[in-house]
Kinemage of the C-alpha trace (Angstrom):
@kinemage 1
@onewidth
@group {chain A} dominant
@subgroup {mainchain}
@vectorlist {calphas} color= white
{ca met a 1} P 81.569 -52.098 41.646
{ca pro a 2} L 79.442 -55.010 42.902
{ca ser a 3} L 76.206 -55.627 41.053
{ca ile a 4} L 72.984 -54.401 42.576
{ca ser a 5} L 71.571 -57.817 41.825
{ca gln a 6} L 72.939 -59.299 45.039
{ca pro a 7} L 69.726 -59.961 47.007
{ca thr a 8} L 69.266 -58.517 50.472
{ca gly a 9} L 65.526 -59.078 50.807
{ca glu a 10} L 64.787 -55.341 50.811
{ca arg a 11} L 63.004 -53.236 48.201
{ca arg a 12} L 65.229 -50.833 46.292
{ca pro a 13} L 64.455 -47.499 44.673
{ca arg a 14} L 64.363 -48.024 40.922
{ca ala a 15} L 66.391 -44.852 40.397
{ca leu a 16} L 69.168 -46.243 42.603
{ca val a 17} L 69.235 -49.534 40.708
{ca ile a 18} L 69.614 -47.669 37.415
{ca asp a 19} L 72.284 -45.369 38.844
{ca arg a 20} L 74.476 -48.183 40.152
{ca ala a 21} L 74.068 -50.319 37.030
{ca trp a 22} L 74.987 -47.303 34.899
{ca arg a 23} L 78.120 -46.546 36.874
{ca gly a 24} L 79.148 -50.160 36.492
{ca leu a 25} L 79.254 -49.852 32.690
{ca gly a 26} L 82.568 -47.998 32.767
{ca pro a 27} L 83.928 -45.171 30.584
{ca gly a 28} L 82.502 -43.995 27.270
{ca leu a 29} L 79.147 -42.736 28.547
{ca glu a 30} L 80.240 -39.185 29.418
{ca pro a 31} L 77.973 -37.477 26.798
{ca leu a 32} L 74.982 -39.154 28.468
{ca ser a 33} L 76.145 -38.631 32.064
{ca gly a 34} L 76.372 -35.817 34.590
{ca pro a 35} L 79.573 -34.523 36.192
{ca gly a 36} L 79.378 -37.154 38.940
{ca gly a 37} L 78.999 -40.061 36.545
{ca ala a 38} L 75.284 -40.665 37.063
{ca pro a 39} L 72.997 -40.813 34.014
{ca leu a 40} L 71.428 -37.494 33.098
{ca thr a 41} L 67.749 -37.116 33.949
{ca arg a 42} L 66.932 -36.971 30.246
{ca thr a 43} L 69.045 -40.083 29.664
{ca val a 44} L 66.824 -41.966 32.087
{ca lys a 45} L 63.573 -40.480 30.798
{ca leu a 46} L 64.324 -40.721 27.081
{ca ile a 47} L 66.559 -43.777 26.767
{ca val a 48} L 66.793 -46.030 29.817
{ca leu a 49} L 63.128 -46.211 30.787
{ca pro a 50} L 61.282 -46.169 27.434
{ca leu a 51} L 63.865 -47.988 25.288
{ca ile a 52} L 65.657 -50.369 27.662
{ca val a 53} L 63.379 -51.009 30.637
{ca arg a 54} L 60.138 -50.614 28.633
{ca pro a 55} L 57.735 -50.667 31.619
{ca ala a 56} L 54.727 -51.057 29.341
{ca leu a 57} L 56.025 -54.513 28.402
{ca arg a 58} L 57.497 -55.197 31.852
{ca pro a 59} L 54.955 -53.742 34.313
{ca glu a 60} L 56.788 -55.366 37.219
{ca leu a 61} L 59.588 -52.831 36.591
{ca ala a 62} L 57.261 -49.810 36.481
{ca ala a 63} L 57.160 -49.200 40.243
{ca asp a 64} L 59.353 -46.653 42.001
{ca phe a 65} L 60.516 -49.396 44.423
{ca leu a 66} L 61.476 -52.905 43.297
{ca glu a 67} L 61.688 -56.270 45.005
{ca pro a 68} L 65.136 -57.953 44.833
{ca ala a 69} L 64.222 -60.140 41.857
{ca gln a 70} L 62.893 -57.181 39.862
{ca ala a 71} L 65.912 -55.065 40.854
{ca ala a 72} L 68.210 -57.800 39.573
{ca arg a 73} L 66.332 -57.969 36.290
{ca leu a 74} L 66.539 -54.208 35.828
{ca asp a 75} L 70.235 -54.245 36.668
{ca gly a 76} L 70.775 -56.931 34.033
{ca leu a 77} L 68.852 -55.012 31.368
{ca val a 78} L 70.997 -51.913 31.832
{ca arg a 79} L 74.284 -53.815 31.945
{ca asp a 80} L 73.375 -55.895 28.891
{ca ser a 81} L 72.791 -52.633 26.998
{ca gly a 82} L 76.269 -51.302 27.738
{ca ala a 83} L 77.630 -51.606 24.189
{ca arg a 84} L 74.560 -49.946 22.677
{ca leu a 85} L 74.702 -47.142 25.226
{ca thr a 86} L 78.363 -46.480 24.472
{ca ala a 87} L 77.543 -46.349 20.761
{ca thr a 88} L 74.602 -44.043 21.559
{ca ala a 89} L 76.981 -41.632 23.301
{ca gln a 90} L 79.279 -41.666 20.260
{ca trp a 91} L 76.394 -40.987 17.876
{ca phe a 92} L 75.177 -38.144 20.088
{ca thr a 93} L 78.596 -36.502 19.884
{ca leu a 94} L 78.492 -36.775 16.074
{ca leu a 95} L 74.960 -35.350 15.833
{ca lys a 96} L 75.888 -32.370 17.993
{ca lys a 97} L 78.897 -31.734 15.746
{ca ala a 98} L 76.640 -31.860 12.660
{ca arg a 99} L 74.143 -29.571 14.361
{ca arg a 100} L 76.832 -26.948 14.985
{ca ala a 101} L 78.088 -27.229 11.397
{ca leu a 102} L 74.555 -26.641 10.092
{ca gly a 103} L 74.030 -23.675 12.405
{ca ile a 104} L 70.913 -25.170 14.041
{ca val a 105} L 70.092 -23.708 17.464
{ca ala a 106} L 66.390 -24.501 17.992
{ca gly a 107} L 65.444 -27.154 20.501
{ca asn a 108} L 67.334 -29.061 23.156
{ca pro a 109} L 69.793 -31.539 21.539
{ca gln a 110} L 69.094 -34.151 24.207
{ca asp a 111} L 65.337 -33.974 23.597
{ca leu a 112} L 65.800 -34.039 19.830
{ca tyr a 113} L 68.546 -36.621 19.386
{ca phe a 114} L 68.830 -38.987 22.363
{ca gln a 115} L 66.284 -41.487 21.116
{ca arg a 116} L 67.447 -41.188 17.506
{ca cys a 117} L 71.012 -41.921 18.634
{ca phe a 118} L 69.864 -45.046 20.456
{ca glu a 119} L 68.101 -46.149 17.272
{ca leu a 120} L 71.288 -45.536 15.262
{ca ala a 121} L 73.305 -47.503 17.807
{ca thr a 122} L 70.821 -50.371 17.622
{ca glu a 123} L 70.881 -50.410 13.815
{ca his a 124} L 74.550 -49.617 13.085
{ca gly a 125} L 76.455 -50.118 16.320
{ca ala a 126} L 79.315 -47.690 16.886
{ca pro a 127} L 79.723 -44.961 14.229
{ca ala a 128} L 81.742 -46.094 11.208
{ca ala a 129} L 84.016 -44.050 8.940
{ca asp a 130} L 81.110 -42.580 6.953
{ca ala a 131} L 78.956 -41.853 10.005
{ca asp a 132} L 79.314 -38.074 9.544
{ca val a 133} L 77.029 -38.251 6.505
{ca thr a 134} L 74.396 -40.227 8.434
{ca ala a 135} L 74.605 -37.818 11.352
{ca arg a 136} L 74.073 -34.807 9.085
{ca asp a 137} L 71.082 -36.461 7.398
{ca val a 138} L 69.459 -37.200 10.774
{ca val a 139} L 69.960 -33.648 12.056
{ca glu a 140} L 68.467 -32.186 8.876
{ca glu a 141} L 65.543 -34.616 9.025
{ca val a 142} L 64.738 -33.677 12.625
{ca ala a 143} L 65.016 -29.961 11.833
{ca asp a 144} L 62.620 -30.316 8.888
{ca thr a 145} L 60.023 -32.415 10.726
{ca pro a 146} L 56.775 -30.402 10.956
{ca gly a 147} L 54.782 -30.291 14.186
{ca gly a 148} L 57.648 -31.608 16.319
{ca arg a 149} L 56.956 -32.644 19.882
{ca thr a 150} L 59.058 -29.949 21.575
{ca val a 151} L 58.489 -26.857 23.695
{ca asp a 152} L 59.905 -24.726 20.885
{ca ala a 153} L 57.385 -26.215 18.460
{ca leu a 154} L 54.618 -25.392 20.940
{ca lys a 155} L 55.850 -21.815 21.283
{ca asn a 156} L 55.988 -21.378 17.506
{ca his a 157} L 52.524 -22.899 17.071
{ca leu a 158} L 50.951 -20.523 19.597
{ca ala a 159} L 52.798 -17.464 18.314
{ca asp a 160} L 50.400 -17.065 15.359
{ca ala a 161} L 47.954 -14.254 16.198
{ca ala a 162} L 45.033 -15.644 14.195
{ca arg a 163} L 45.460 -19.093 15.732
{ca arg a 164} L 45.590 -17.623 19.253
{ca leu a 165} L 42.374 -15.683 18.615
{ca arg a 166} L 40.618 -18.815 17.389
{ca leu a 167} L 41.819 -20.882 20.346
{ca asp a 168} L 40.683 -18.214 22.795
{ca gly a 169} L 37.230 -18.315 21.195
{ca asp a 170} L 37.178 -22.117 21.457
{ca leu a 171} L 38.088 -21.921 25.144
{ca ala a 172} L 35.354 -19.377 25.806
{ca thr a 173} L 32.775 -21.530 24.038
{ca gly a 174} L 33.918 -24.731 25.744
{ca trp a 175} L 33.849 -23.113 29.168
{ca ala a 176} L 30.380 -21.662 28.603
{ca his a 177} L 28.995 -25.057 27.560
{ca arg a 178} L 30.435 -27.133 30.416
{ca pro a 179} L 28.223 -29.719 32.123
{ca pro a 180} L 26.186 -28.004 34.837
{ca ala a 181} L 27.989 -27.525 38.149
{ca thr a 182} L 26.554 -29.376 41.125
{ca ser a 183} L 26.239 -28.294 44.736
{ca asp a 184} L 24.495 -31.480 45.823
{ca ala a 185} L 26.324 -32.168 49.090
{ca ala a 186} L 24.480 -35.479 49.579
{ca ser a 187} L 25.710 -36.871 46.266
{ca thr a 188} L 29.276 -35.785 46.890
{ca ala a 189} L 29.146 -37.280 50.395
{ca thr a 190} L 28.143 -40.584 48.806
{ca leu a 191} L 31.035 -40.175 46.412
{ca ala a 192} L 33.438 -39.753 49.350
{ca ala a 193} L 32.031 -42.849 51.017
{ca his a 194} L 32.655 -44.956 47.904
{ca ala a 195} L 36.186 -43.556 47.746
{ca ala a 196} L 36.784 -44.561 51.361
{ca glu a 197} L 35.612 -48.104 50.585
{ca ala a 198} L 37.997 -48.372 47.647
{ca leu a 199} L 40.926 -46.999 49.671
{ca asp a 200} L 40.220 -49.452 52.443
{ca ala a 201} L 40.638 -52.200 49.862
{ca cys a 202} L 43.899 -50.631 48.659
{ca gly a 203} L 45.574 -51.254 51.997
{ca ala a 204} L 44.707 -54.948 51.860
{ca pro a 205} L 47.168 -57.520 50.417
{ca gly a 206} L 45.164 -57.632 47.166
{ca pro a 207} L 43.834 -54.244 45.978
{ca ala a 208} L 41.879 -55.999 43.252
{ca asp a 209} L 39.426 -57.024 46.021
{ca gly a 210} L 38.112 -53.469 45.860
{ca ala a 211} L 37.595 -53.548 42.098
{ca pro a 212} L 33.749 -53.565 42.333
{ca ser a 213} L 33.684 -50.240 44.204
{ca tyr a 214} L 36.254 -48.727 41.833
{ca thr a 215} L 34.427 -49.986 38.761
{ca ala a 216} L 31.138 -48.691 40.138
{ca met a 217} L 32.654 -45.237 40.664
{ca val a 218} L 33.912 -45.138 37.083
{ca glu a 219} L 30.640 -46.382 35.621
{ca ala a 220} L 28.613 -43.921 37.719
{ca gly a 221} L 30.753 -40.975 36.608
{ca his a 222} L 31.819 -40.072 40.136
{ca gly a 223} L 34.943 -38.361 38.846
{ca ala a 224} L 32.919 -36.031 36.629
{ca leu a 225} L 30.536 -35.436 39.538
{ca phe a 226} L 33.395 -34.289 41.725
{ca gly a 227} L 34.718 -32.077 38.933
{ca arg a 228} L 31.335 -30.344 38.708
{ca ala a 229} L 31.187 -30.045 42.505
{ca leu a 230} L 34.557 -28.307 42.406
{ca trp a 231} L 33.163 -25.778 39.906
{ca ala a 232} L 30.364 -25.052 42.399
{ca asp a 233} L 32.654 -25.000 45.468
{ca thr a 234} L 30.452 -27.631 47.103
{ca pro a 235} L 31.282 -27.912 50.832
{ca gly a 236} L 31.666 -31.048 52.936
{ca val a 237} L 33.133 -33.273 50.250
{ca trp a 238} L 35.995 -34.584 52.385
{ca gly a 239} L 34.336 -34.562 55.810
{ca arg a 240} L 36.645 -31.788 57.046
{ca asp a 241} L 35.648 -28.133 57.333
{ca asp a 242} L 39.270 -26.967 57.283
{ca leu a 243} L 39.985 -28.271 53.778
{ca pro a 244} L 38.876 -26.577 50.563
{ca thr a 245} L 36.959 -28.686 48.087
{ca his a 246} L 39.710 -28.301 45.499
{ca leu a 247} L 42.545 -29.392 47.856
{ca gly a 248} L 44.942 -26.974 46.202
{ca leu a 249} L 44.176 -27.907 42.594
{ca thr a 250} L 43.384 -24.214 42.120
{ca gly a 251} L 44.639 -21.143 43.939
{ca arg a 252} L 41.185 -19.602 43.720
{ca arg a 253} L 37.854 -20.513 45.194
{ca thr a 254} L 36.858 -22.198 41.926
{ca pro a 255} L 38.925 -22.842 38.776
{ca pro a 256} L 39.069 -19.956 36.289
{ca arg a 257} L 38.428 -20.199 32.572
{ca pro a 258} L 41.702 -21.369 30.969
{ca glu a 259} L 43.680 -18.979 28.775
{ca val a 260} L 45.973 -19.710 25.833
{ca gly a 261} L 49.200 -18.416 27.416
{ca arg a 262} L 52.547 -17.464 25.919
{ca gly a 263} L 55.224 -19.048 28.107
{ca ala a 264} L 55.960 -21.137 31.180
{ca ser a 265} L 58.582 -21.724 33.848
{ca thr a 266} L 58.843 -24.595 36.289
{ca ala a 267} L 59.665 -22.059 39.010
{ca thr a 268} L 56.390 -20.163 38.647
{ca leu a 269} L 53.817 -22.710 37.504
{ca pro a 270} L 50.433 -21.986 39.110
{ca ala a 271} L 48.153 -24.633 40.585
{ca pro a 272} L 47.156 -27.273 38.001
{ca leu a 273} L 43.645 -26.039 37.209
{ca asp a 274} L 44.851 -22.439 36.932
{ca arg a 275} L 47.342 -23.182 34.157
{ca thr a 276} L 47.143 -21.952 30.588
{ca leu a 277} L 47.156 -24.241 27.571
{ca phe a 278} L 50.836 -23.438 27.127
{ca glu a 279} L 51.662 -24.298 30.757
{ca arg a 280} L 49.749 -27.590 30.685
{ca leu a 281} L 51.481 -28.774 27.522
{ca phe a 282} L 54.844 -27.344 28.576
{ca val a 283} L 54.873 -29.809 31.479
{ca val a 284} L 53.892 -32.705 29.204
{ca leu a 285} L 56.566 -31.908 26.616
{ca gln a 286} L 59.219 -31.238 29.247
{ca ser a 287} L 58.558 -34.630 30.865
{ca ser a 288} L 59.379 -36.346 27.628
{ca ala a 289} L 59.903 -39.975 28.636
{ca his a 290} L 56.907 -40.901 26.465
{ca arg a 291} L 57.487 -38.349 23.703
{ca asp a 292} L 57.094 -40.968 20.980
{ca glu a 293} L 53.567 -41.688 22.261
{ca leu a 294} L 52.423 -38.076 21.959
{ca pro a 295} L 50.459 -36.555 19.087
{ca thr a 296} L 52.105 -33.700 17.211
{ca val a 297} L 51.841 -30.211 18.691
{ca pro a 298} L 48.832 -29.055 16.609
{ca glu a 299} L 46.848 -32.103 17.729
{ca leu a 300} L 48.057 -31.726 21.326
{ca val a 301} L 46.810 -28.129 21.399
{ca ala a 302} L 43.474 -29.000 19.810
{ca arg a 303} L 42.785 -31.770 22.309
{ca glu a 304} L 44.012 -29.771 25.292
{ca thr a 305} L 41.581 -26.968 24.420
{ca gly a 306} L 38.659 -29.306 25.064
{ca arg a 307} L 40.324 -31.166 27.925
{ca ser a 308} L 40.970 -27.981 29.895
{ca cys a 309} L 37.224 -27.268 29.946
{ca ala a 310} L 36.301 -30.799 31.066
{ca pro a 311} L 35.671 -31.728 34.724
{ca leu a 312} L 39.006 -31.762 36.598
{ca gly a 313} L 40.744 -30.850 33.331
{ca leu a 314} L 40.722 -34.531 32.325
{ca tyr a 315} L 38.874 -36.527 29.675
{ca asp a 316} L 39.158 -40.107 30.957
{ca glu a 317} L 36.731 -41.017 33.726
{ca ser a 318} L 39.036 -43.574 35.365
{ca leu a 319} L 41.625 -40.811 35.807
{ca arg a 320} L 38.988 -38.499 37.274
{ca val a 321} L 38.041 -41.207 39.752
{ca ala a 322} L 41.730 -41.494 40.650
{ca val a 323} L 41.588 -37.777 41.557
{ca val a 324} L 38.652 -38.535 43.858
{ca leu a 325} L 40.523 -41.402 45.511
{ca gly a 326} L 43.627 -39.252 45.769
{ca gly a 327} L 41.622 -36.438 47.335
{ca arg a 328} L 40.183 -38.783 49.938
{ca leu a 329} L 43.680 -40.092 50.668
{ca ala a 330} L 45.135 -36.569 50.773
{ca ala a 331} L 42.475 -35.371 53.195
{ca gly a 332} L 43.660 -37.981 55.696
{ca leu a 333} L 47.422 -37.597 55.299
{ca asp a 334} L 48.981 -37.094 58.713
{ca pro a 335} L 52.804 -37.241 58.505
{ca leu a 336} L 53.179 -35.447 61.861
{ca gly a 337} L 50.989 -37.971 63.670
{ca thr a 338} L 48.604 -35.389 65.122
{ca gly a 339} L 45.674 -37.775 64.926
{ca gly a 340} L 43.362 -34.966 63.926
{ca thr a 341} L 42.260 -36.283 60.543
{ca thr a 342} L 39.049 -38.150 59.848
{ca gly a 343} L 37.942 -41.049 57.702
{ca arg a 344} L 41.031 -43.215 58.054
{ca thr a 345} L 41.284 -46.252 55.778
{ca ala a 346} L 43.776 -49.065 55.354
{ca ala a 347} L 45.459 -46.999 52.629
{ca his a 348} L 45.882 -44.095 55.071
{ca arg a 349} L 47.487 -46.385 57.615
{ca val a 350} L 49.975 -47.663 55.034
{ca val a 351} L 50.991 -44.205 53.818
{ca asn a 352} L 50.940 -42.397 57.168
{ca ser a 353} L 52.967 -45.048 58.964
{ca arg a 354} L 55.623 -44.774 56.261
{ca trp a 355} L 55.790 -40.994 56.581
{ca gln a 356} L 55.810 -40.976 60.353
{ca arg a 357} L 58.929 -43.170 60.420
{ca glu a 358} L 60.920 -40.613 58.391
{ca ala a 359} L 63.752 -38.975 60.376
{ca ser a 360} L 63.050 -35.639 58.704
{ca val a 361} L 59.414 -35.901 59.769
{ca leu a 362} L 60.413 -36.705 63.343
{ca arg a 363} L 62.483 -33.531 63.482
{ca ala a 364} L 59.664 -31.535 61.931
{ca arg a 365} L 57.286 -32.907 64.566
{ca arg a 366} L 59.582 -31.640 67.313
{ca met a 367} L 59.630 -28.197 65.721
{ca thr a 368} L 55.868 -28.210 65.382
{ca val a 369} L 55.263 -28.693 69.093
{ca ser a 370} L 58.104 -26.380 70.156
{ca pro a 371} L 57.103 -22.821 71.174
{ca his a 372} L 60.458 -21.502 69.870
{ca pro a 373} L 61.699 -21.164 66.284
{ca asp a 374} L 64.151 -23.736 65.040
{ca pro a 375} L 67.453 -22.676 66.662
{ca asp a 376} L 69.563 -24.196 63.879
{ca gly a 377} L 67.607 -23.210 60.824
{ca gly a 378} L 66.456 -19.696 61.472
{ca gly a 379} L 63.046 -20.726 60.155
{ca val a 380} L 64.294 -22.697 57.145
{ca leu a 381} L 63.421 -26.078 58.591
{ca asp a 382} L 60.263 -24.671 60.131
{ca ala a 383} L 59.104 -23.809 56.598
{ca leu a 384} L 59.653 -27.433 55.647
{ca ala a 385} L 57.748 -28.507 58.733
{ca gln a 386} L 54.866 -26.350 57.561
{ca asp a 387} L 54.688 -28.436 54.382
{ca leu a 388} L 53.932 -31.426 56.588
{ca arg a 389} L 51.030 -29.578 58.208
{ca thr a 390} L 49.376 -29.228 54.787
{ca pro a 391} L 50.597 -32.330 52.906
{ca trp a 392} L 47.492 -32.570 50.767
{ca ala a 393} L 48.510 -29.600 48.601
{ca ala a 394} L 51.781 -31.076 47.307
{ca tyr a 395} L 50.177 -34.497 46.962
{ca met a 396} L 47.242 -33.351 44.827
{ca arg a 397} L 49.394 -31.126 42.638
{ca arg a 398} L 51.756 -33.993 41.791
{ca leu a 399} L 48.924 -36.486 41.371
{ca trp a 400} L 47.097 -34.278 38.880
{ca val a 401} L 50.233 -33.795 36.776
{ca arg a 402} L 50.765 -37.561 36.544
{ca leu a 403} L 47.144 -38.227 35.660
{ca his a 404} L 47.121 -35.427 33.110
{ca gly a 405} L 50.177 -36.964 31.437
{ca arg a 406} L 48.350 -40.295 31.230
{ca asp a 407} L 45.271 -38.573 29.786
{ca val a 408} L 47.337 -36.917 27.060
{ca arg a 409} L 48.819 -40.326 26.168
{ca asp a 410} L 45.427 -42.107 26.352
{ca ala a 411} L 46.600 -44.309 29.237
{ca pro a 412} L 43.638 -44.926 31.586
{ca leu a 413} L 43.721 -46.800 34.894
{ca pro a 414} L 41.660 -49.927 34.199
{ca asp a 415} L 41.393 -51.268 37.745
{ca leu a 416} L 41.927 -50.416 41.390
{ca ala a 417} L 45.343 -52.088 41.508
{ca ser a 418} L 46.687 -49.820 38.771
{ca ala a 419} L 45.091 -46.773 40.402
{ca trp a 420} L 46.658 -47.648 43.756
{ca thr a 421} L 50.080 -47.974 42.103
{ca val a 422} L 49.783 -44.339 40.998
{ca leu a 423} L 48.299 -43.077 44.291
{ca asp a 424} L 50.937 -44.785 46.415
{ca gly a 425} L 53.715 -43.826 44.007
{ca val a 426} L 52.791 -40.149 44.314
{ca ala a 427} L 52.802 -40.426 48.115
{ca arg a 428} L 56.290 -41.956 48.025
{ca ser a 429} L 57.468 -39.296 45.590
{ca val a 430} L 56.236 -36.424 47.772
{ca met a 431} L 57.815 -38.018 50.851
{ca met a 432} L 61.179 -38.532 49.151
{ca asp a 433} L 61.111 -34.992 47.764
{ca his a 434} L 60.551 -33.611 51.252
{ca arg a 435} L 63.349 -35.777 52.610
{ca ala a 436} L 65.731 -34.453 49.968
{ca arg a 437} L 64.786 -30.845 50.718
{ca val a 438} L 65.376 -31.340 54.449
{ca arg a 439} L 68.798 -32.875 53.789
{ca ser a 440} L 69.654 -30.031 51.421
{ca ala a 441} L 68.619 -27.461 54.021
{ca leu a 442} L 70.717 -29.167 56.691
{ca arg a 443} L 73.756 -29.225 54.409
{ca thr a 444} L 73.226 -25.562 53.584
{ca leu a 445} L 72.961 -24.627 57.254
{ca ser a 446} L 76.084 -26.600 58.134
{ca thr a 447} L 78.119 -24.636 55.567
{ca gly a 448} L 76.625 -21.284 56.505
{ca thr a 449} L 75.413 -20.460 52.975
{ca ala a 450} L 72.077 -19.013 52.009
{ca pro a 451} L 69.204 -21.508 52.430
{ca ala a 452} L 67.628 -23.024 49.379
{ca val a 453} L 64.584 -25.082 50.193
{ca gly a 454} L 62.915 -24.921 46.781
{ca ala a 455} L 63.599 -26.747 43.542
{ca ala a 456} L 67.202 -27.141 42.485
{ca gly a 457} L 66.654 -25.910 38.939
{ca thr a 458} L 64.053 -24.444 36.657
{ca arg a 459} L 63.275 -24.313 32.998
{ca ser a 460} L 61.484 -21.531 31.176
{ca ala a 461} L 59.886 -21.188 27.800
């Protein structure tokens, strides 16, 4: 297979670069790969990104889309790691064998062992004749580690009745002693104006030009102000009467007091600010690319108890301001090109023009203006078109999850450029997700099977 490093002058999705480089490594990676030969999602999240790509040290490789030079560098990193990855796959097979022999069933083996296997491969190379002993020792060590960073550890921690009672009392106290809610429409209108100024700078060639407005918003606590306005259901924040203040961050008029919770499922997760402690941390632990950066479960729970009662459910003010900027951007998203939104900025023009060029959006636009239901989809594609009439909901939900993950890992957004990377990345992610769902629906309709426009898989706990 030809290397992805051959330049064409076009940006490439990072996921595609990884996929093609992986497939070029040849046989021996089956334990880390899916049936089609692509790396497993957990392989990418737990091994490729944090241990090979290391975006924290190579920020130019952190974006979802890469320029040709960055794509070539990423391709080279993966290919140069081929021997270690093959050894990792061999170690993983040995650890699973030791796990079965020891009768251990708790936890997902990929979550528990992938990174340890990469470490073993780095230290020892391929397993030697006595590797069975090492594998058994590692499995026993992981099983005996207290406060592990897994969903099962979270479930066990919250199963204690006395602990649950204490946490519920802490949540009640924290919620009762929140900063006072604000219904000052003038202040929140000023907040929106500052957000518009920052977003206008985002669409310019150098987003850092808007750093003064972004810095001023952080220093003035505009994110916390918006969080308190959301508690009070303050109207007029986004300059549109048809949008709720919360933009879908809660399914209620105002966020409810958080509960402890007992379980979670990706198929039934409520809106972000309606989630229990368990549901909030379930998402963090499930998205385990940065597991090694997380505190242990007891500390995670303790910190999340306070965080869930903070404005916007976030501690860091730069991340709260990113919610404000994202809300302003979301309020002006117009993938169907109706022209009915207000407060356009340079950032809106960048994002909306990208969406409006999508073939799936063009078809959805035709369905939107048609007086008849979609003749091919029996309403399936019309449901997807409806998502484009209210794009702010999916955008804000995904944005909050990303910012919450950063807050848990103590990873603020120090400047406007870094904030714009997240805001634009979420917009691209929502657009690509919608594209994939439209393609899936079209394939389903062409084969005459039952439509499936939702997520492909779920996980429960």
